[in-house]
C-alpha positions as CSV (number, residue, x, y, z in Angstrom):
1,M,-37.2,-4.7,-4.8
2,S,-33.8,-5.9,-6.2
3,K,-30.8,-6.6,-3.9
4,E,-28.7,-3.5,-4.7
5,R,-25.5,-4.7,-6.5
6,H,-22.1,-4.0,-5.7
7,I,-18.9,-4.2,-7.6
8,L,-15.4,-3.2,-6.4
9,V,-13.4,-2.0,-9.0
10,V,-9.7,-1.4,-8.0
11,T,-7.1,-0.5,-10.2
12,H,-3.7,1.0,-10.5
13,T,-3.7,4.4,-9.8
14,G,-0.3,5.5,-10.2
15,R,-0.5,5.1,-13.5
16,P,-2.2,7.3,-15.6
17,D,-3.3,4.8,-18.5
18,S,-4.9,2.5,-15.4
19,L,-6.4,5.2,-14.0
20,Q,-8.4,6.4,-16.7
21,A,-9.5,2.9,-17.1
22,G,-10.9,3.0,-13.7
23,V,-12.8,6.1,-14.4
24,D,-13.9,4.5,-17.7
25,V,-15.2,1.6,-15.6
26,C,-16.6,3.1,-12.9
27,R,-18.5,5.7,-15.5
28,Q,-20.1,2.7,-17.4
29,L,-21.4,1.2,-13.8
30,L,-22.9,4.2,-13.1
31,G,-24.8,4.3,-16.2
32,A,-26.0,0.9,-15.8
33,G,-27.9,2.6,-12.4
34,L,-25.4,0.5,-10.4
35,T,-23.0,2.6,-7.8
36,P,-19.4,1.7,-8.5
37,V,-17.6,0.7,-4.9
38,L,-13.8,1.7,-4.4
39,S,-11.5,1.2,-1.5
40,S,-10.4,4.0,0.3
41,D,-7.1,5.0,-0.7
42,E,-8.4,4.8,-4.8
43,H,-11.3,7.2,-3.9
44,G,-9.7,10.4,-3.8
45,D,-7.7,9.5,-6.7
46,L,-10.3,8.9,-9.1
47,L,-12.5,11.7,-7.6
48,A,-9.8,13.9,-8.3
49,T,-9.2,13.2,-11.5
50,A,-12.8,13.0,-12.6
51,P,-15.4,14.5,-10.1
52,D,-18.4,13.6,-12.3
53,L,-17.8,10.4,-10.7
54,A,-19.7,11.2,-7.5
55,P,-21.3,9.1,-5.7
56,I,-19.0,6.0,-5.5
57,A,-19.4,3.9,-2.5
58,I,-16.3,3.2,-0.3
59,L,-15.6,-0.3,0.9
60,G,-15.7,-0.4,4.5
61,D,-17.3,2.4,5.0
62,D,-20.4,2.4,2.9
63,V,-20.6,-1.2,1.7
64,G,-18.8,-4.3,3.6
65,Q,-16.7,-6.4,2.5
66,H,-18.8,-10.3,1.7
67,D,-21.6,-7.6,0.4
68,L,-19.9,-7.4,-3.1
69,E,-20.8,-9.3,-5.6
70,I,-17.3,-9.1,-8.0
71,V,-14.3,-7.4,-8.0
72,I,-13.2,-5.9,-11.2
73,V,-9.4,-5.5,-11.1
74,L,-7.6,-3.0,-14.0
75,G,-4.0,-3.7,-14.1
76,G,-1.2,-6.2,-14.1
77,D,-0.7,-9.3,-11.6
78,G,0.7,-6.9,-8.7
79,T,-3.2,-5.1,-8.7
80,I,-4.5,-8.3,-8.9
81,L,-2.8,-9.7,-6.1
82,R,-3.9,-6.0,-4.0
83,A,-6.9,-7.0,-4.8
84,A,-7.0,-10.3,-3.3
85,E,-6.2,-9.0,-0.2
86,L,-9.6,-6.8,-0.4
87,A,-11.7,-9.7,-0.9
88,R,-9.7,-12.0,1.3
89,G,-12.4,-14.4,2.6
90,C,-15.4,-13.4,0.8
91,D,-17.2,-15.3,-2.0
92,A,-16.5,-12.3,-5.0
93,P,-14.8,-13.2,-7.7
94,L,-11.8,-11.1,-9.4
95,L,-12.6,-10.3,-12.7
96,G,-8.6,-8.8,-14.0
97,V,-8.3,-6.7,-16.9
98,N,-4.2,-6.8,-18.4
99,L,-3.3,-3.1,-18.4
100,G,0.4,-4.6,-17.1
101,H,2.8,-6.5,-19.0
102,V,2.0,-10.3,-18.6
103,G,-0.6,-10.2,-16.7
104,F,-1.0,-14.1,-16.0
105,L,-3.7,-13.4,-14.0
106,A,-5.8,-11.4,-15.7
107,E,-9.0,-12.8,-18.3
108,A,-8.9,-10.2,-20.4
109,E,-6.7,-6.8,-22.1
110,R,-7.6,-3.6,-22.4
111,E,-9.2,-3.2,-25.7
112,D,-12.1,-5.6,-24.0
113,L,-12.8,-4.0,-21.1
114,Q,-16.2,-2.2,-21.9
115,A,-17.2,-6.1,-23.3
116,T,-15.8,-7.2,-20.1
117,V,-18.0,-4.5,-17.8
118,E,-21.1,-5.8,-19.6
119,R,-20.4,-9.2,-19.0
120,A,-19.9,-8.7,-15.4
121,L,-22.6,-6.7,-15.3
122,A,-24.5,-9.6,-17.1
123,R,-23.1,-12.4,-15.1
124,E,-21.6,-14.3,-17.8
125,Y,-19.0,-16.0,-16.1
126,V,-17.9,-19.0,-14.5
127,V,-15.7,-19.0,-11.1
128,E,-12.5,-20.9,-10.8
129,E,-10.9,-21.2,-7.6
130,R,-7.2,-21.1,-6.7
131,M,-5.7,-22.4,-3.7
132,T,-3.8,-20.6,-1.5
133,I,-1.5,-20.7,1.5
134,S,-0.8,-20.2,5.2
135,V,2.5,-18.9,6.2
136,R,3.6,-18.9,9.6
137,V,6.7,-17.6,11.2
138,K,7.8,-19.7,14.5
139,L,10.8,-18.9,17.0
140,D,11.4,-20.5,19.6
141,D,7.6,-22.5,19.1
142,E,6.2,-19.4,19.4
143,V,3.6,-18.3,16.3
144,V,5.2,-14.7,16.0
145,Y,3.9,-13.9,12.7
146,E,0.8,-15.3,10.5
147,T,0.1,-14.3,7.1
148,W,-1.4,-16.1,3.6
149,A,-0.2,-15.7,-0.4
150,L,-1.7,-17.1,-3.3
151,N,1.6,-16.7,-5.5
152,E,4.2,-17.5,-3.1
153,A,6.2,-16.8,0.0
154,S,9.9,-16.4,-0.3
155,V,12.2,-16.5,2.4
156,E,15.2,-14.7,1.2
157,K,18.8,-13.0,2.8
158,A,18.3,-9.8,3.9
159,S,22.5,-8.8,2.9
160,R,23.5,-9.0,-1.1
161,E,27.0,-9.5,0.2
162,R,26.3,-12.9,2.0
163,S,24.5,-16.1,1.5
164,M,22.2,-17.5,3.7
165,E,22.7,-20.8,5.8
166,V,18.4,-22.5,5.7
167,A,17.7,-26.0,6.4
168,I,15.1,-27.4,4.5
169,E,11.5,-29.7,5.8
170,V,9.0,-31.4,4.1
171,D,6.4,-33.1,6.8
172,G,8.4,-32.3,9.7
173,R,11.7,-34.0,8.7
174,P,14.9,-32.5,7.3
175,I,15.5,-32.9,3.4
176,S,19.1,-30.9,3.4
177,T,21.1,-27.6,4.8
178,F,22.4,-25.7,2.2
179,G,23.4,-22.1,1.7
180,C,21.5,-19.6,-0.6
181,D,20.3,-16.3,-1.8
182,G,16.6,-18.1,-0.4
183,V,13.8,-20.2,-1.0
184,V,10.5,-20.0,-2.7
185,M,7.5,-21.8,-1.6
186,S,4.4,-21.5,-4.1
187,T,1.4,-23.1,-4.8
188,P,0.5,-24.0,-8.8
189,T,-0.5,-20.1,-9.6
190,G,2.7,-19.0,-8.2
191,S,4.6,-22.2,-10.1
192,T,4.3,-19.0,-13.3
193,A,6.1,-15.8,-10.9
194,Y,8.4,-15.8,-8.8
195,S,9.1,-19.9,-8.6
196,F,9.2,-20.1,-12.6
197,S,12.1,-17.6,-12.9
198,A,14.4,-19.1,-10.7
199,G,13.7,-22.4,-12.3
200,G,10.9,-24.2,-10.8
201,P,8.3,-26.7,-12.8
202,V,4.9,-24.9,-14.3
203,V,2.3,-26.9,-12.9
204,W,-1.3,-26.5,-14.2
205,P,-3.7,-24.7,-11.6
206,T,-6.3,-27.8,-11.4
207,V,-3.4,-29.7,-9.9
208,E,-3.4,-29.4,-6.0
209,A,0.5,-29.1,-5.1
210,L,2.8,-27.4,-3.2
211,L,6.1,-26.4,-4.4
212,M,9.7,-25.8,-2.9
213,V,12.4,-24.0,-5.0
214,P,15.8,-22.7,-3.8
215,L,17.4,-19.6,-5.2
216,S,21.0,-19.7,-6.4
217,A,22.0,-23.0,-4.0
218,H,25.2,-24.3,-3.2
219,A,24.5,-28.0,-2.7
220,L,24.7,-30.8,-4.9
221,F,20.8,-31.5,-3.5
222,A,19.1,-28.6,-4.3
223,R,16.2,-29.4,-6.9
224,P,12.5,-27.9,-6.6
225,L,10.6,-29.9,-4.9
226,V,6.7,-30.8,-5.9
227,V,4.5,-32.1,-2.9
228,G,1.4,-33.4,-1.9
229,P,-1.4,-30.7,-1.0
230,E,-1.6,-32.0,2.9
231,S,2.3,-32.0,2.7
232,A,3.6,-28.7,5.2
233,L,7.2,-27.2,4.4
234,A,9.3,-25.6,6.0
235,V,12.5,-23.4,5.9
236,E,14.9,-22.6,9.1
237,L,16.9,-19.6,8.8
238,L,20.1,-21.4,11.2
239,K,21.5,-19.8,13.5
240,R,25.2,-19.1,12.3
241,T,23.5,-17.5,9.7
242,P,25.0,-13.8,9.7
243,G,22.2,-11.2,9.9
244,T,18.6,-11.6,9.0
245,G,17.0,-12.7,6.6
246,V,13.2,-11.8,4.9
247,L,10.1,-13.0,4.4
248,W,7.9,-12.4,1.6
249,A,4.3,-13.2,0.5
250,D,3.4,-12.6,-2.7
251,G,6.2,-9.7,-2.4
252,R,3.6,-7.2,-1.2
253,R,3.8,-8.0,2.8
254,T,7.4,-8.4,4.9
255,Y,8.5,-9.8,8.0
256,E,12.3,-9.8,9.4
257,L,13.4,-13.3,10.0
258,P,16.0,-13.4,12.6
259,G,18.7,-16.9,13.0
260,G,16.8,-19.6,14.3
261,A,13.5,-18.4,12.9
262,R,11.4,-20.9,10.9
263,V,8.7,-20.2,8.1
264,V,6.0,-23.1,7.6
265,V,3.9,-23.3,5.3
266,R,0.6,-25.4,4.6
267,R,-2.4,-25.4,2.2
268,S,-4.8,-22.5,3.5
269,P,-9.0,-23.4,3.5
270,I,-9.6,-20.1,1.8
271,P,-9.0,-19.9,-1.9
272,V,-9.2,-17.2,-4.2
273,R,-12.3,-17.3,-7.0
274,L,-11.2,-16.1,-10.0
275,A,-13.9,-15.2,-12.6
276,R,-13.1,-16.8,-16.4
277,L,-15.0,-15.5,-19.2
278,S,-14.5,-18.6,-21.5
279,P,-13.4,-21.9,-20.5
280,R,-9.7,-22.2,-22.3
281,P,-7.4,-25.1,-21.6
282,F,-3.9,-23.8,-19.3
283,A,-1.9,-24.7,-22.2
284,E,-3.4,-22.0,-24.6
285,R,-3.1,-19.8,-21.7
286,L,0.9,-20.3,-21.3
287,V,1.6,-20.3,-24.8
288,N,-0.7,-16.7,-25.4
289,K,0.9,-14.7,-22.3
290,F,4.7,-16.1,-23.0
291,G,4.5,-16.2,-26.5
292,L,5.9,-19.5,-26.8
293,P,6.9,-20.2,-30.5
294,V,4.3,-23.1,-31.7
295,A,4.8,-22.9,-35.4
296,G,4.6,-26.0,-37.2
297,W,2.0,-27.8,-34.9
298,R,-0.4,-30.4,-36.5
299,G,-2.7,-30.8,-33.8
300,P,-5.7,-30.5,-33.3
301,T,-7.8,-27.3,-34.2
302,A,-9.0,-25.9,-31.1
303,Q,-12.4,-26.5,-31.9
304,E,-11.6,-30.0,-32.6
305,S,-10.4,-30.9,-28.8
306,S,-13.4,-29.6,-26.9
307,T,-15.4,-31.8,-29.4
308,L,-12.3,-34.2,-28.7
309,E,-12.8,-33.6,-24.9
310,S,-16.6,-33.5,-24.9
311,N,-17.0,-37.1,-26.4
312,A,-14.3,-38.3,-23.9
313,Q,-16.4,-37.0,-21.0
314,E,-19.6,-38.1,-22.2
315,S,-18.1,-41.8,-22.6
316,N,-16.8,-41.6,-18.5
317,S,-20.1,-40.8,-17.4
318,L,-21.4,-44.0,-19.5
């Protein structure tokens, strides 16, 4: 007897198009003989829209996290970040279908939804691991809060009227102090998110590194920093800062920072796994998602580039 397969469906139930996409995917899974799995907060929304979907399993009640085979995510990058929370620590990869705007982490678009689910059912995908960061808040050498992030951890001012005074450090050594609106500490995956908006560099996801990008800093030396994956980054909210600061992890989890608090970021041993349907160069994804102008380029076609890459790999193996 074959083992029962469990596929978690995560959707943005606050948007009608995403809610309908969730219903469509659940019906497709039921038609294939599988019982869809939903989180408890989405279960009621989908059944209220389509009562015929019963039975549906509930994550945590009927199906354990480690029983999941794959997570189909319907929405933008924010929905994928929420799905990453639900699947944190298990082997199930995330397969994103973009229903938002840029959808940088998504693998497919809305018009390919049915075919995407079919490929998930057939296990026609490869898994790509993305590094994450662990985040600790220390106060007088005591750890008072811990979390993690796929994209970034940002330390930001709590009051719009005033800047915050911070000290930044790498590997336990001070780099500079300055006033600013905040500091973003990012993974390569997050280099196309908040860090990108703040003027940070785009880092290919195959590069293992950590980024530190100041926000509106009042300082001569306040340039983005890129360090190795084993380094530790820290931002200290100086006690002379009036009021408090705020820590945000992936824009989803937050913690209030009093003066003197230190936020320490290191590489986490737990990656996020993304399901990819086709091995496309990151440069192609960058151009497509941001709509970058490449008209007039006279380089090799995608097929020629693939052939050149294959030949180079064969030569290196000899």
